[in-house]
C-alpha positions in Angstrom: 205.8 83.0 130.8 202.9 85.5 130.2 201.1 87.2 133.1 197.1 86.7 133.2 196.1 90.2 132.5 192.7 89.6 133.7 193.5 87.6 137.0 191.4 88.7 140.2 189.9 91.8 138.4 187.7 89.7 136.2 184.5 89.8 137.9 181.6 87.4 136.8 178.2 88.8 137.3 175.7 85.5 138.0 172.8 87.6 137.5 169.8 87.1 135.6 167.4 84.1 135.2 168.3 80.7 135.9 169.4 79.0 132.9 166.6 76.4 132.7 163.8 78.9 133.2 160.5 77.9 131.3 159.2 80.6 129.1 155.4 81.3 130.0 152.7 79.4 128.2 150.4 81.2 126.0 150.4 83.7 122.9 153.6 85.4 121.5 155.5 87.1 122.6 156.7 85.5 126.1 159.5 86.9 127.6 162.6 86.0 130.0 164.2 89.4 131.3 167.4 88.8 133.0 168.2 90.8 136.2 169.2 94.3 135.6 172.9 95.2 135.9 174.2 98.8 137.2 176.3 100.1 134.4 178.4 102.1 136.7 180.5 99.3 137.9 181.0 97.8 134.4 184.0 98.7 132.3 182.9 100.1 129.0 183.3 97.6 126.1 183.4 94.5 128.5 179.8 93.3 129.2 178.6 90.2 127.5 175.5 87.8 128.1 176.0 84.1 128.2 172.7 83.1 126.9 170.8 79.6 126.7 168.0 78.9 125.1 166.0 75.4 124.0 163.2 75.6 121.7 160.9 72.4 122.1 157.8 73.9 120.4 157.6 73.5 116.6 158.4 76.8 114.9 159.2 78.6 118.3 161.9 81.2 117.7 164.0 82.7 120.7 166.0 86.0 120.2 168.2 87.8 122.3 167.7 91.3 123.0 169.5 94.0 124.9 167.6 96.7 127.1 168.5 99.8 128.8 166.9 102.1 131.3 167.5 105.1 133.5 165.1 104.3 136.3 164.9 100.8 136.5 161.2 101.2 135.8 160.9 101.8 132.0 163.3 99.6 129.6 164.0 100.3 125.8 165.1 97.9 123.3 168.6 98.5 122.0 168.4 98.6 118.3 171.4 97.1 116.1 173.3 100.0 114.5 172.0 99.0 111.0 168.3 98.6 112.3 168.7 95.0 111.1 166.1 92.3 112.8 167.4 90.4 115.6 168.6 86.5 114.5 166.8 83.9 116.2 169.2 82.0 118.8 167.0 78.7 118.6 164.3 77.5 116.6 162.0 74.6 117.6 161.7 71.6 115.4 159.5 68.7 115.0 162.1 66.4 117.4 164.1 67.0 120.1 166.0 70.2 120.2 169.4 70.8 121.7 170.0 73.7 124.1 171.8 76.3 122.3 174.6 78.4 123.9 175.7 81.9 122.6 177.6 84.9 123.7 176.1 88.0 123.1 178.3 91.2 123.5 176.6 94.4 124.8 176.2 97.0 122.0 178.0 100.4 122.7 174.6 102.3 123.7 174.1 100.4 127.1 177.1 102.2 128.5 175.5 105.3 128.4 172.6 104.1 130.5 172.4 103.5 134.4 171.1 100.1 133.9 171.0 97.4 131.1 169.6 93.7 131.1 169.2 90.9 128.4 165.8 89.8 127.4 164.9 86.5 125.6 161.7 86.6 123.5 159.9 84.2 121.5 158.4 84.7 118.1 155.6 82.2 118.4 153.2 80.8 121.3 155.2 78.5 123.6 153.4 75.2 124.3 155.7 72.9 126.4 157.7 73.1 129.6 160.7 72.2 127.2 160.8 76.0 126.0 163.7 77.0 128.4 166.0 80.2 128.5 168.3 82.2 130.8 171.3 84.1 130.9 174.5 85.3 132.9 176.5 88.4 132.6 180.3 88.7 132.3 182.3 91.8 132.5 185.4 93.6 133.8 184.6 95.9 137.0 185.3 99.4 136.7 188.5 100.4 138.3 187.2 103.7 139.1 
């Protein structure tokens, strides 16, 4: 029988917005920013965000974007290595839409900064209380 290598050292950070937080109504972009996570306690290569998004407004798109900061005041978008545009996690249709759950690994760049967070961003104006999002962070705690 194998040993559970993660055991008690797998820490779950339940920080960020609640899973069913409404996007603000109005013109795009609207954002839901997850809570900051202090990167000094995160083992490199282990941080990911479990993101949940529901887009009820027709043509509404929601993308997930990692951001970093050194001072917890000014946050910068982390761009994919190839410079590609972010892919929509959810897109609203004319009917009832189902919540989308995705796990988004943190890019390598976040480990060189003091703070990181996930931000959900809409691509068109939100008009309904059914446009929802949120995230939780998962990581292994740095043993040092």
